Structure formats: C-alpha cells, structure tokens
VOTI-141276 format. One record per residue: residue in one letter; x, y, z of N, C-alpha, C, CB in turn. Coordinates in steps of 0.1 Angstrom, whole numbers, plus 5000, padded with zeros to 4 digits. Atoms other than C-alpha are relative to their C-alpha. Glycine has a CB too. Example, Ala and Ser with C-alpha at 12.3 -4.5 7.8 and 13.67 -1.06 7.14 Angstrom:
BEGIN
A500949885000512349555078500950125000499050005012/S499149895000513749895071499250115008500450054986/
# end
This chain:
BEGIN
M500949885000500050005000500950125000499050005012/K499149885002501450344990499950095013499650084988/A499949924987502350615016498850075004501150104998/L501249924996499150815014499049925008499450064988/L501050084993496950535024500549925012499449894990/T499450074989499450375048499650065013501549994999/V500349934988498750645074498649975004500250154998/N501450034997495050585072499749865004499150044988/V500250144996495250215074500549975014500849904990/L499550014986497450235105499150065010501450075001/F501049944991494950475120498849915003499550134994/W501250084997492050245115500349875007499349974986/L499650134992493949935127500250035014501349954994/C499849964986494950125158498650035007500950125001/A501349964995491350255162499249875003499250084990/S500850124997490049895161500249955014500449904989/Y499850054986491749825194499150075010501550025004/A500949924991489550095210498649945000500050144996/Y501350075001486549885199500149855002499450034986/A499850144999487849555210498849935007501349985009/D501250074994484749495231498850004991499750085013/H501150005010482649545200499949874992500150124991/N500250125008481349285176501249984991498750014992/E498850015008484549145160499749984986500849885006/E500350025014482849035128499750144994498849914999/V500449875006481449385123501350094999499050075009/E498849925000484849535132500949964988500849985013/R499350055012486549325105499450054987500249855000/F500849955011483849425081500350154998498549985001/I499849865001484349795088501450034995499950075014/I498649975004488149785084500149964985501049915008/A499950045014487749595051499250094990499549864998/G500949925009484949825038500450144999498649995006/Q499649865000486650155045500950034987500750055012/T499249965011488050325014500450155000499349974986/A499649865001489850655006498850084995501250014991/T501149915004487550955000499950004985500250135005/Y500149985014488450954963499849864993501350064995/D500450135005487450584958498649975004501049895003/C501350044996484250394963500049875007499050004988/P500150134994483350104986499549904989499050005012/K500450105010482849784966498449985001500749865002/S501450015000479249744955499449875006499550004985/D500550124995479049384967499949995015500849884995/I500149994985479249495004498750045005501150085006/T501249934996475849655003499149915009499250044988/P500950094992473749345016500549995014499949874993/A499450024987476149285045500050135008501449954999/L500049874993476349655053498650035005500450114990/D501449984995472549685055499649915011499049994988/R500350094990472349375076500650045013500549864996/H499449964988474849505101499350125006501550034998/L500749884995473149845103498649975006499850104988/A501350034994469849675111500149935013499349914990/N499850064987471349505141499850095012501549935001/Q500449914989469749665171501049995012498649965005/D499050014989472549535195501350054996500149855003/L498749955005475249705175500550125009500050044986/A499549894993477549935195499950134992501549975005/K500349875007476950305187501250044991499750115010/G498949965007480550365176500149924987501349985008/Q500050085012480350075151498950054990499949865003/K501249965009476950195138500450134993498750015009/D499649875006478350545132500949984989500650095011/R499150025011481250415112499449934988501249925005/L500750065011479050185092499150104993499149885006/S500849905007476750475085500850094991499350095011/L499149925008479650675071500349924987501350045007/I499850085012480450385048498849994991500549855004/K501250015007476850365038499850134992498849985010/S500249885007476650735029501050014989500250125010/H499050005011479950695009499549924988501349955005/S500550095010478350404990498950074992499549875006/L501249945006475150604983500550124991499150065011/I499549895008477150904970500649944987501150085007/C499350065012479050664946498949954990500849895004/V501050045009475750554931499050114997499249875005/G500849885003474250904929498850025009499549994986/Q501249984991471750874958500450115011499749865007/Y499549894992472751214972499050045012500350124992/H501049964990469551284991500049915012498650014995/H499950104989469650965011501350015008499949854994/A498749984993473351015018500050125009501150014990/Q500149884992472651365030499349985013499450114992/D500750024988470151245055500849935011498749914997/I499150074991472651005070501150095006500749884993/L498949914996475351265071499550115010500750074988/D500649904991473051525088499849945014498650054995/T500150074987472351265115501349995008499449864999/L498750014994476051215121500550135005501049944990/L499449864997477051585121499250065012500050094988/N500849954989474151665145500149925013498650024996/D499950094988475151395170501150065008500349854996/N499049944992476951575198500949905007499350085011/S499150104994478351245211501249964992499249885004/I498950045009480651205181501150105002499550004985/D498849924998484151335186500350084988501349915003/K499849915011484651645165501549994994499750145004/E498750015005488351555161500249874993501050025011/S499850145005487751205148500050004984498949915005/A500050025015488251075112498549984996500849874996/L501450025003484550985113499350144997499249935011/Y500649875001483451345118500650084988500250095012/A499349935011486051485093499549944987501549995001/G500450065012484951235067498550044997500049855001/A501449965002481251325072499950144994499249995013/V500049865005482051695067500450014986501050095009/Y499650005014483951625035498949954991501349914999/Q501050065009481151405021498950104998499449875006/V501049905002478651685027500550114989499650075013/G499549915010480951925008500049944986501550035004/F500150065013481151674979498650004994500549865001/I501450005005477351644977499650144995499149955011/L500349865004477052024976500750044988500450105012/D499249985012479752034950499349954987501449945001/V500750065011477851804927498750084997499549855003/Q501249925002474752024932500450154997499250005013/E499549875003476952334924499550115010499550054986/N500449914989476052484958501250075006499249925011/P498849934995478452754969500449975014499850155000/K499650034986478352635005501049885001498749965008/R499050115000480552344994501450045005500149954986/C498749954996483552565001500250005015500350144993/E499950004985482752605038500349865005498650055005/Y499750144995482652225042501349954996498949914995/Y498750055004485752165022501150075009500350044985/A499049934992487652425043500049945014499650155001/E500150074987486352265076500749874999498650005004/A499550145001487251915064501550014999499449934988/Q498649995001490752035054500650035014500450114990/D499449974986491352185089499949885009499250125006/L500150124992490051875106500949894997498549955000/A499250125004492151635086501550034999499549964986/R498649965002495351835084501049925010500250155003/D499050084993498351615095499549885007500750095010/R500550124994496051335105499349904991498950045011/Y500750095009493751195078500350044986498450005003/S499449955012495651225046499150004988501249934997/D500850005011493051115021498950105001499349864998/I501049904999490351345035500750144998499450005015/Y499349885002492951625036500250034986501350005008/L499749985014493951575000498750034992500749884994/S501349985008490351554987499450145003499049895004/A500549874996489251865007500950114994500050025015/Q499149905006492352054995499850014985501549965003/L500349995014491651964959498750074997500049864994/G501349935001488052074963500250155001499049955010/L499849854998489152414976500750064989500850025013/I499249955011491752464949499150014987501249914997/T500650015013489452354920498750094999499649864998/V501349935001486052514928499750125008498949905002/C500249894990486552774955500850124996500249965014/N499349885002487653134953500450034985501350005008/Q499749985014487353144915500150144996498949934992/D500049865004486753514914501250085006498850075005/T499049924994489653614937501449934998499750005015/T498750075001492453354929500249984985500049875007/D499650015014494253364895500149854997501450064998/I500150145004493753044876501449944999499449984986/S498650055001497553014871500549955013500950104994/V499650034986497953004909499449865003499650105010/K500750124997495352724911500749884993498650014996/L499350105008497052524883501349975006500150044986/G498750024994500352574899500049925013500750135004/K500250084988499152434932499749854997498950065009/L500450135004497652134915501249924994498950004989/Y498850065006500852064895501149975011500650084989/A499050034989502952094927499549885008500050135009/L500550124993500651834944500349884991498550015002/L499850115009500951614913501549965001499650044986/E498650035000504751634914500349925013500950134999/R499750064987504751544951499649855000499450075012/F500550144999502551234947500649914989498550014999/V499350095010504351114916501349955007500450094987/E498850054993507551104938499649895010500650125007/I500550104990505550904964499649874993498850055008/G500550125008504150674937498649965004501049895002/D501450034996500550694950499150014987499550095012/V500750005013498650594918498650065002499949864994/A501449964998495150654933500050155002499549935013/A500049864998496051004945500450084987501050045011/I499649945013497751084911498850014991501149934994/A501250005008494550984893499050105005499449865000/H500949914994492551194917500450154996499949995015/I499549865004494751504910499850034986501550015004/H500249985015494551454872498550044998500449874992/N501449975002490751454875499750155004499249915009/N500249864996490851794894500750104991500550025014/I499449915010493251944869499150014988501449944995/G500950005010490751844843498850095003499549864997/L501149914995487952014863500450154998499649975014/L499649865000489952334865500250054985501350025007/Y499949965015490852334827498650024995500749884993/G501449985005487152284820499450135005499249885005/S500649884995486252574842500450134993500350025015/I499649885008488252814820499849974985501550025003/G500450025014486952664787501049924992499850124994/Q499050075007490052464779499649855000501550025006/N500650134999488052154772500849884994498650004994/E499150115006490551964750501049965010500650054987/L499150034989493051984778499449935011500750135005/A500750074989490451884803499749864997498650075002/A500350145004489551574783501349925001499550004985/E498750074999493251474782500249965015501250084995/Q499850024986493451504820499049895005499850125008/Y501050104995490151304826500449864995498650044994/L499650135005491451024803501249945008500350014985/K498950044992494751014822499549945014501050115003/S500550044988492750984854499349874999499050115006/Y500750125002490550714840500949884998499150014987/Y499150125003493350484827500849975012500850034988/M499350024988495350534859499149945010500750135005/G501050054990492250474880499649854998498850085000/L500450145002491650134864500949915008500249974985/E499150094992494650004884499550005015501450064999/V500249984985493250124918498650025004500850115005/Y501349974996489650234917499149884998499550124993/T501050115001486550004921498750064995499949935013/T501449975004482950004907499950134993499250005013/S500449895008481450324895501150114999498750065005/N498949894999484450544905500949984988500849995013/Q499150025012486350384875499450084988500149864996/L500649945012483850544851499750155001498849934997/A500349864998483350884867500850104991500250045015/T499149915007486351044850499849984985501449995003/L500250035015485550874816498850084995499849854998/I501249935005482051034815500350155000498849975010/S499649865001483751374823500750024988500950035013/A499249995013486051314793499050024989500949884998/V501049995011482951264771499450145000498949895002/S500649874999481451584784501050114994499650045014/A499049905005484651774777500249994985501449975007/N500050025014484851624742498950084993500049854996/M501149935006481451754734500050155001498749955006/A499849864998482152094749501050064991500450035015/S499049945009485152134727499649984985501349935002/G500550035014483152014696500749884993500350124992/D499450125005485151694692499149885001501449985007/F501050104999482251474685500549864996498850034992/V499450135003484351194670500649945013501150014989/A499450054987486351154703498949975010501050105006/A501150034991483051184722499449874998499050125000/K500650135004481550894703500949885004499650004985/Q499150114997484650684707500049975015501450044996/N499950024985484750744745498749955006500450135007/I501250054996481050674748500049854998498850064992/E499950145003481650334732500949935010500549974986/I499250054990484550274756499349995013501350085002/F500850004987482250364785499049884999499350135002/R501050115001479550124772500649865003499450004986/Q499450134998481949834771500549985015501249984991/A499550014987483449904805498849995010500850135004/N501250004991479949954820499349865000499050104995/V500650144999479049584812500349945013500649924988/E499750064988480849484843499550095012501549985001/V500449924989479949784865498550005002500550154998/N501450025001476349814855499250045012499749864997/T500849954989474950034883498950104994500950075011/P501049905005471850264880500750134996498950025010/L499349875003474250564881500849994988500950045012/T499150015013476650444854499149984988501049885001/N501050015011473650344832499450144997498949905003/A500549865002472250694837501050084993499550065014/W499049925007475550844828500149964985501449975007/L499950055014475750634796498950064992500049855000/H501149955009472350724783499850155000498749935005/Y500049855000472651084794501150054990500450055015/A498949965009475951114775499549984985501349925002/E500550025013474250954744499050114996499449864999/S501149905003471251194747500650134997499150015013/R499349875003473551494749500750004987501050035011/Y499350025013475551364719499050024989500749874999/Y500949995010472451324698499250135000499049885001/F500649864999470951654710500950104992499750045014/R499149915006474051834699500049984985501449995006/L499950035014474051664665498650014993500649874997/E501349995004470251714662499549874993499850124990/E500450135005469751334655498849965009501249905000/Y501150004991466251334670499549865003498950094996/E500550134998465250974665500949925009499849924987/N499050064991468450854682499850065014501450024995/L500249934987467851114709498749945007499850154998/R501250054995464350974714500349865007498949984990/N499750144994465650614720500950025012500849924989/S499149994988468450734744499250065012501150104996/L500849944989465950944764499149905007499250124995/L500850114994463650644768500849915010499449914989/K499150084991466550444783500450085012501249954993/L499649914988467650744805498950015010500450134994/H501149984991464150794819499749885009498850034992/F500250124992464150434832500950015013500449874992/Y499150004989467150514854499950135008501449994995/L500049874994466350884863499449995015499150094992/P500550004986464250794894501049945010498749915001/K499050064991467250604908501250095002500449874995/V498849915000469650904904499550145004500750004986/S500449874995469451234923500850124995500050005015/S499249895006471651444900499150104993501049944989/T500849895006469951774893500450044986500050135009/I499649975014472051834862499449904990501650005000/I500550105009471051504846498550024998500349865005/H501449985001467351564855499650124992499450015014/R500349875007467351924842500349984985500950115006/N499750015014469051844809499249894993501549974998/A500950105006466951534803498750064996499749885010/K501349935003463851754805500250104988499650085013/L499749915011465552004782500049934986501350085002/Y499950085012466351744756498649954995501049885001/A501350055003462751614758499250114993499349965013/I500749895006461451964749500550024985500350135008/A499550005014463751964718499349904992501549975000/L500850105008461951644708498650054998500049875008/C501449955002458551814714500050104988499650075013/I500049915012459552084689500249924987501250105002/Y499850085012460751824665498749934996501249905002/D501350075002457451634669498850094997499849915012/D501149915002455351944664499049995011499449984986/D500950024988453851894699499850145007500549905010/A500149874995452552244706499650015015498950074992/S500450004985450952164740501249985009498949905003/C498850034992454252024753500950135000500749884994/V499149885001456252334741499450115008500250044985/N500749894993453652584755500149975015498650014996/A499950034985453652404789501450025005499649855002/F498649974996457452424790500250155002501049934990/L499849855000457452794782499350065012499650074987/T500749954989454852864808500749975013498549935001/Q499350044988456752674834501350085002500449855000/Q498849924999459952864826499850145004500849994987/E500449864997458253204828499550015014499050054990/Q500449994986457053114863501149985009498949895002/M498850014991460553064876500350135007501249954992/S499649884993461853304902501250064992500449965014/D498949935007464453564891501349935002500050145005/S498750064997467253384908500249874992500249975015/E499950135007466453044892500250034985498749925001/H499949965014466053214858501450054996498950104996/K498649955002469353394861501049894999500350105011/R499050115000471153074869499949924986499749905011/F500250075012469652904838500550074988498549964998/L499649925012470553194815501549984998499750145003/A498550035002474253084820500249874993500750015013/K499950135006473552754802499750014985499049895007/R500249985015473952744764498949914995501349974993/D501150095005471752434758498650065004500249865006/Y501349944996468952604778499650114991500150045015/L500349895009469152924758499749964986501250105000/W500350045013469252734726498649944999501049894995/V501350065000466152524734498950115002499849905011/M500949904998464352834747499750094988500450095012/S500149925012465053034715499249924990501350044995/Q500750095010463852734694498549995004500649875000/A501450014995460652704716499250134997500049975015/Y500649885003459853074712499850024985500850125006/F500250005014460453054675498949914995501349974993/Y501050095003458252754673498650055003500149865007/T501349954996455352934691499850144993499950025015/K500149885008455953234667500150125009498750004993/N499749884992456953464695501450054996500049965016/I498749965006459653624674500850095008499750064986/E499349904991460453904698500849935011499050105006/K499350074990461353664726501049914994499049935009/A499050095007463053424702501250074997499349934988/E498949925004465253694689500850045013499650124992/K499349954988466053824724500849885007498950055011/T499450114994466853474737501249954992499049885002/F498950055009468953384707501250105001499650004985/K498949914998470953704712500849975013499550155001/L499450044987471653594748500949874997499049975011/Y499350125003472753254734501350034992499149904991/A498949965007475053414709501050085008499650094988/K499149924991476553654735500749905009499250105008/L499450104991477153364759501149924992499049915006/S499150085008478753154731501350084997499449964987/N498849925004481053444720500850035013499550134994/Q499349974988481953524756500949885004499150045012/Q499350124996482953164762501249984991499149874999/I498950015009485153174731501150105004499650034985/L499049904996486853494743500749965013499350145002/D499450044987487353354778501049894998498949955010/Q499150115003488853044763501350054994499449904990/Q498849945005491253254743500950075010499750094988/R499249934989492253464773500649905009499050095008/S499450094990492753164795501249924994498949895003/G498850075006495353024770501350065006500050024985/R498849944995497853264785500449955014499950155000/V499650054986497753104820500649864999498850005009/L499650145000498552754808501549995000499549944987/G498550015000502252824802500650035013500550094990/V499349964987502852984836499649905011499650145004/A500550084989500952714856501249915006498949914995/N498950084995503952474858501150085007500649924988/L499049914993506252764866499550035014500250134992/H500549974987503952854895500149885009498650054999/G499950124992504052494906501449995006499749884992/Q498650004996507852514908500250105011501050024989/I499849904990507652834928499449955013499450134995/T500650054988505252674952500949895007498649934997/S499150104995507652384956501250065008500549904989/L498949944994510452624965499950035015500350134993/E500349974986508752704999500549885009498650025002/N499650124992509652345010501349954996499049894998/E498750055004513052324994501050115001499949944985/L499149894998515052615008501549964998499850075013/L498650045001518252415009500549984986500149865007/E499650025014518152374971499850134993499249884994/Q500449875006517652744964500850034988500250115011/E499149965012520652794941499649924988501449985004/S500350095011519752494919498650044995500149855003/Q501349975005516152604918499950134992499050015012/K500049875008517052954905500249964985501250095005/Y499850045014518452784874498849934994501249914999/R501250075004515452564872498850094996499549895010/S501049905002513152864874500250074987499950105011/I499749945012514853024845499649914988501550044998/V500450105010514452714824498549994998500649865003/M501550015001510752684833499450134995499549985014/L500549885006510253054825500150004985500750125006/T499850015014511653004791498949904994501449964996/A501050105005509452694786498650055001500149875008/A501349944999506452884799499750094989499950075014/F500249905011506953154773499849934987501250094999/I500250085013507252894745498649935000501149894999/L501450064999504152714758498950104997499849935013/L501049895001502253044759499950034985500550135007/L500149975014503153114722499349884993501450024994/A500650125007502252754712498550005004500749875005/G501450004996498952784732499250104992499950035015/V500749905008498053104714499749954986500850135000/Y500250065013498652934681498949894999501349954994/F500950125000496752614690498650045002500549905010/F501449984996493752764706499350124993500050045015/V500649895007493253074685500149974984500850135003/V499950025014494753014650499449874995501550004996/K500550135005493952644647498450005000500549895008/R501550004999490352694659499450104989499650055014/Y500549915011489952994635500049944987500850135000/I500050065013491052794606498949894998501449934998/R501150105000488652504615498750074997500049925013/R501349945001485752744618499850064986499950125011/V500349945013486252934585500149894989501150104998/S500050115010486752594567498849915000501349925002/T501150094998483552434578498750064995499949965014/D501449965004480052464562499149985013499549914988/T500750004987477852554592498849924999499650145003/L501350085001474752364579500349855001499350034987/T499850155001476252024572501249955008500249964985/G498850044993479552024591501149954991499649905010/L499050045010481451934559500950124997499349944987/L499249895004484252134544499250094991501249954992/N500749905009482952454527500750004987499950145006/E499550015014483552524490501450054999499150094992/R498649955001486752734495501049905005500150135007/A499050104994488352474518500149884992499549975014/V499950135008487452164497500750024987498649954998/I499349985012488652324465501550025002499450134993/T498649984996491952434482500749865002500150085012/L499450134998492552074493500249924987499149925010/M499950085012491851924459501050064991498650004993/R499049935009494052184441501449955004499950155001/R498750034996496952064462500349854998500250035015/L499850145001496551694454501149974990498749934995/P498950045009499751534438499549914989501149945008/Q500350105011499751314407499849865006501250004990/A500350144995498350964413501249914996498749954994/Q498950105003500750674414499649914988500249905012/T500250085012501050434385498849905002501349914996/S501250085000497750244377499050055010500449855003/R501049954991495850464401499550144994500650025014/T500649885005493750774397499550095012498849974991/N500749914991492451084415498550014995500750145001/A501450015005488651034413499150115007499449865003/L500849894995486151314417498549984996500550144994/A501450005003482351314419499350125005499349875006/V500949894996480051614420498649955001500250134990/I501450044998476551544434499150125001499949915012/E501049894999473651774429498749955005499850074986/I501350034995470551754450499050084992499850035016/G500649925011468351854421498750075003499849914989/H501349944998465051954437499950095013498949895001/I499949924988466152184466499050124999501450055002/R500949895001464252484452498649965001500350084987/R501350055000461152284448499649965015499849874991/I500250034986461452154484499850135008501149925006/T500149874993461952514497498750074997501150104995/A501349935003458952644478498849935006499850004984/K501250074995456652364490500049995015500149864994/Y500050024985457852304526500750105008500649865002/G499349904992460052594535501549975000499550015014/H498550025000463852644539500549905011500750135003/I499550104990464052424571500049864994499150015012/A500150135007462852124551501249984990498749984993/A498950015010465452204524501349985008500150134992/E498850024992468152224551500149865005500150105012/R500050144995467051884565500449914988498649965005/A499650095011467451734530501550014997499250054987/L498649995002470951874526500849935012500450154999/Q499450074989471851754561499949854999499450055014/A500250155002470451404554501049954989498649974996/A499050045011472551394522501450005005499950094988/S498750004995475651494541500349895009500350145007/V499850124991475151224567500249884992498749985009/S499950125008474750964540501450004993499050004989/L498749995006477951084523501149965010500350144995/R499150044990479851054556500149855002499750075013/K500150144997478650694561500749914989498549965001/V499550095011479750564527501450044995499150004988/T498649965004483150744524501049975011500050154997/R498950034991486450684541500550125007501249924993/E499549884992488150904567501050084991500749955012/E499049935007490850994542499450074987501149904995/D500649945012488451094514499650155003498749934996/I500349864999487751464508498550024996500950094991/I501449985004484051554510499750145005499149905007/G500449864997482551904510498750044993501150094997/R501249945006479652124500500450114990499050065011/L499849905010479652324468498750084998500549944987/G501249925002477252614466498949965009499649994985/N501250034992473752564478499649865000498850094995/D500750135001472652224465501049894994498850014991/Q499150105006475852044454501149965011500750064988/F498950054991478451824472501149944991499549895009/V498950065007481851694461500649895008501050114996/V499350114994483551364469501349984992499149875002/C498750025007487251324460500749885007500950135001/L499350124996488950984463501550014995499349874995/R498649985004492751024464500849874997500750085011/N499050105003495250794446499349865002501250015010/I500850124998492750504442499949924987498650035005/D500250085012492250214418498750044993500049855004/E501249945008489850324390498749915003500350004986/S501250084999487550024394499450025015500349854998/L500549984986487350074432499350145001501249995010/A500649875000486650444426498550004995500850104992/L501450015006483650364404499149925009500149934986/E500950074990482350114429499650095011500749875005/S500349914989482650374456498950104996501350075005/F500949905004480750624436498649944998500450074987/E501350075001478050364429499449985014500249864993/R500550014986477750314467499450145004501049955009/V500449864996477450694471498650024994501050104995/Q501349985007474650704445498949925006500149974985/N501050084993472750414461499650055013500649855001/A500349944987473050564495499250125000501450035008/L500849885002471650894483498649964996500750094990/D501350045005468850714465499149945012500149894990/D500750064988467950544499499850105011500749885005/T500049904989468250874519498650075000501150104998/Q501349934998465051024533500250125010498949915005/F499949894990464451354552498550035004500750124994/I501349964995461551494572499650134993500050025016/S500549885007459651734550499150085009499349964987/K500849934989457151814577499749895010498750074994/A500250104989455951644609499349874995499250075011/G500650135004455351274603500149964986498650005004/Q500050035014456151284566501550004995499250104992/Q498650025005459351164549500050004985500749875006/E499850015014460551214514501449964996499750144994/S498750055004463451074494500850114993499849884990/I499149915006466451264482500149974985501549995006/E499850025014466751314444501350064996498850074992/S498749955002470251344432500549964986501049955011/Q499350045012472451344401501550005003499750104988/L498650024997476151244400500850014987500349875008/S499149995012478951344376501449965005500050154994/V498750064996482351164377501150054991499949855000/Y498849965007485751284367501249925005500350155001/L498850084996488951064367501350074994499949854996/S498749945005492551194364501249945007500050165003/T498850054994495951044368500950115004500749914989/E499249884997497351394371499450065013499950114989/G500649934988496851634401498850084995501150095005/L501249935003493951864402500250155002498849965010/S499649864999495652204399499050084992501450024995/D501049935008492952294373498649975005500149964985/I501250044995490152204396498850104997500149985015/D501149915003488152524389499449974987500650155001/D500550035014487852444352499349865000501150004990/V500650144999487052074360498650015006500949915008/L501349994993484252174384499050084991500250075013/A500949935008482852424360499449914989500750124993/D500550095010482552154333499049905006501149934993/M500950104993481051904357498750065004500749945012/R501349944996478452144371499150034988500350135008/G500849965012477452244336499349874994500850064990/S500550125006476651874328498649965006500949895002/F501250044993473651864352498850064993500050045015/T501349955005470051904340499350065012499149894994/N500649934989468252154362498549965001500050164998/E501450054998465151974375499150115007500049885009/D500949904994463952284394499650114991500850065012/A500349895010463852504363498549984995500949994988/
# end
C-alpha cells in the first residue's frame, strides 16, 4: 500500500483496538469496507452493510462508522438525498468526537454532495474538512484540499495559481508513487481546465485519470472520469472523440452496470444526439435514460433530460408540450431564471421554443443571449490560454517553499521553466486561436462538411496519382432543393441537405475529401485509388443517396433526388476550377 493510504490504514487498525469489546465480525467488516475518499466501497458489500446496520444490538461507535460507509456508497451511486440524511444525523450527533476521522469524513462528504449540486456552501465544508484532517487523515485532507483549489475562490484567485498548486501536488504524489492520488489529482486538473473553457486539455486529464484509476479504483468510480471526458469532448466540439469514448464507456459498463453508470451512459448519448440534432436516436436514448432517472438524484441530469425532451417536442410538432414548458419557465423565480441563463443548451432550446410558438420577439431576444454567451465563452477560452504556460512555473515556485536548501539549483530551474512557459504560451495562442479559427472558417455551418473554398483548396493541392491509380472526383447535385423550399420551406430543404451529408459520411472513408459546393451540390474526392474501386465507391454513394430520406414536415418523409457526375484523372487537380465548371454544367436543372 502506498504512503498516502498507509497512514489511514494504520489509523483504522489502531482504532480497532479501541473497539475490542465490540462485535469482532462487524469490526473486521468495517476495516475491510473503508476506502479512501476518492474511491468507492465495493458494490457487493451492500447486503452485509445493510444487515449490520439493522442489528439493534450493535455498539453505537460501530453503527456510526457503518453509517459513514453507507453514505459513501450512496454517493457513489448518485443517491445524494439519502446520503445527505445519514450525514445530517452524524453531524448533529453531539456524542461524536469532532476531532475524529468519522466526523471529518462526514464533513467532507457533505461538501462533495453540495459540489455535485453546484451549491456555493461546498467551500465551507471543504475548508472545515481540510482543517479537521490536516496532518491526521491524509485522504480526507487531499480531497478537501483539491476541492478548495478547484471550485472555490474562482473570482479572487488567479487560475494560474490554482493550476500551479495542482501541479505541485501532482509532482509530490508522483514522487511518492501513489497511483490513486495521482489519478484523483489529474481529475481535478481536468475540472479546472474545464472551468476556463480549455475542454480539449480537460479531456486529456480526465482520460489520464480514467486509465490510471483502472489500476486502483473500484465499481462506478472507475467510470466517473470517463464520463467527464465525454462531456469535455462535446464541449470542445470533438464529437468523434466523444462517440469513441461513449463506446469505451459502454463496454466498461458491462461489468459495473449500476443505475448511476447506466444513467451516465444514456445521458451522454442523449446529449450527443441532441447536439447533432439526431432526434430519432435522441428519442431512443431518452427512453432508456428515463428508466434510470428515478434512481439517480443528479439535478444536472434531470434538468438536461427535461430540456432534451422539449427539443423532441419541437421536432414532433407537439404544441401543447412546448407551451407547457414555456409557461413553466416563465413562472420561475428571478434567481432560478438567472442561473439557467448561463446554460447554452437551455438558451438554445428556449429560443427554438419561442420561434416554434411564433413569439419572434422573445425568440430573437433569447437567441441574442445564446450568441452572446457563446461568444463570451470563446473569448474566455482564448484569454485563458495565456495562463497555461505559467501554471507549471507557479508549481515550481510553490515547491520552493519546501525546498529552501536547494535554492541555488532552483534558480536555474526557474529560468528554464520561465523559458518553457513562454514557449508554451506562444504555442497555446497558436493552437487555441489560429487552429480553431482555421477550422471554423473551413466548415460549412449547415452540414458540418468542408465548405466550398476549403474543399477546392485541398483538391487543388492533390499530387499526381501513382502508376495504375487515379484521383477520382464526383460532384453530386440534390436536384429539387428549390422545389422543396417552395413547397415545405427552407427548414425542410436544410434537412434534405443535412440528410444527404450524413449519407455521404457513412459511405466514404476517413481519408476521402468531402464537402459542400454552393447551395445544393456536394463533392467527393477519392485520392490515389484504383479506378474500378473508385467507380464502385461512387455507385455506393449514388445508392446511399437514393435510399436517403428526410422529414419534409411532421410525420412525413420524402426521398432525396440526386444526380452524380464523375471525373477521373491520373494527374493532380491544379485545374480543379475548370473541371468543376464543366462537371456542374453537365447537370440538368430539375427545378427549372
């Protein structure tokens, strides 16, 4: 057992002698069932735990310690209200020693529950738990300390200082070799990165925590950081990574399979499909999520599940459902409403609901709030890039306080770190500003494919094909877009184009170039490919489009009508503008 937990194990072994006159079977169970604050008790202890707690002859000290294990288990499966009741009983019991590990653990657990609920009072409990555990109960002290660093004093403490403290802690526990604590710290670094909008970095930290935690954590605690990684992936717009991590979660959950982890899985899927506006998949995920919702007391999951259901109501043209939702929202208190106005998904659904009910004034007002919040988050993310390079430097400065004897060598180290920090800052500015700007201006906002300028630029740079191979190009025209717009409106036309883009993604390879040309045309470019394989690929594209349907209006589907023109060249495509002009001119205009 590593150093961090050794102190706690020795404490509990010594404490067991104080209970020598207690039930020995129960005492052995308590010692075996106790886990560090950042892990979870094993799920298979629940029947025995409940049986011992029901024993009327149990000594009070043993019952109190069993109750703390019970509240810990309940927190790990998302039953926060039940856990809170147990903890309130313990904290209000004047016979419990306020200096004991039992009391300090109960205080920390209350802080954790309030943290999950985003209640500002969490910081009071974290501070108290840290003071109670200092120099005595190392796991409680570390967890409370991490809570204070990560979520408290956000308005008064510079983020670089917080990151510096976390990296200093990480360095110390890496030297100790405490894998469980290291995984716990990586998770908190991820939380802090997420709080400043650096979601790609947050996802990296969560995944480090997940894979390290597989060595030491049990039951649902193994999956907690993986679901955080999925959320960070979606917040950064990396839906490919989000889908991959959801599938990893699904496979890992086969063994864990608790109500909480199942709720996490279907909540993550629901959020994924909501963001991509894949409403039929969203419907299926919500049905599964609602089965587990009564067993989970997470206000965030309950709130967003309701929000995604309203998005379905709009999609289903369910006016009564949408109106009931708007009425309920307008009856909220000012404080509740103000809190919700800081949520992008909420503002998006509200603007769509107002637009659906033809309340254009409120729809426009709400959408402006959504756009303002989105832009502010982008600006905050760009500003926060400058703190990333100095965080490690601050960590070294923090370490100096405990290493005065190495002052001269640390001066040199500080200079090196300062230089590295400056380089990281420049790299961060490039990565988070320039790279994101290039991605944004290269993407078609409706379909998510490359836009015309970006796709033509890529094709123009293609080199000559290898011997016996070709660069193959297909231009696809959705020939009845104007007719769809005239008959059903522009939203139906957009659905048709989106449905076509989804089909193109499904039948093309990751290395293929696909993009949107103009209003109603797409292009697929297969690089350096065998000619027969290229023709077979384009045949699959045509068949897939022939089978593609879109929602023209509520409850009614129509098929896509498309034409395809093919061009093969063993040379590069430096003359792509002329090639495209000829190919586009070959289409018959069905809308004319």
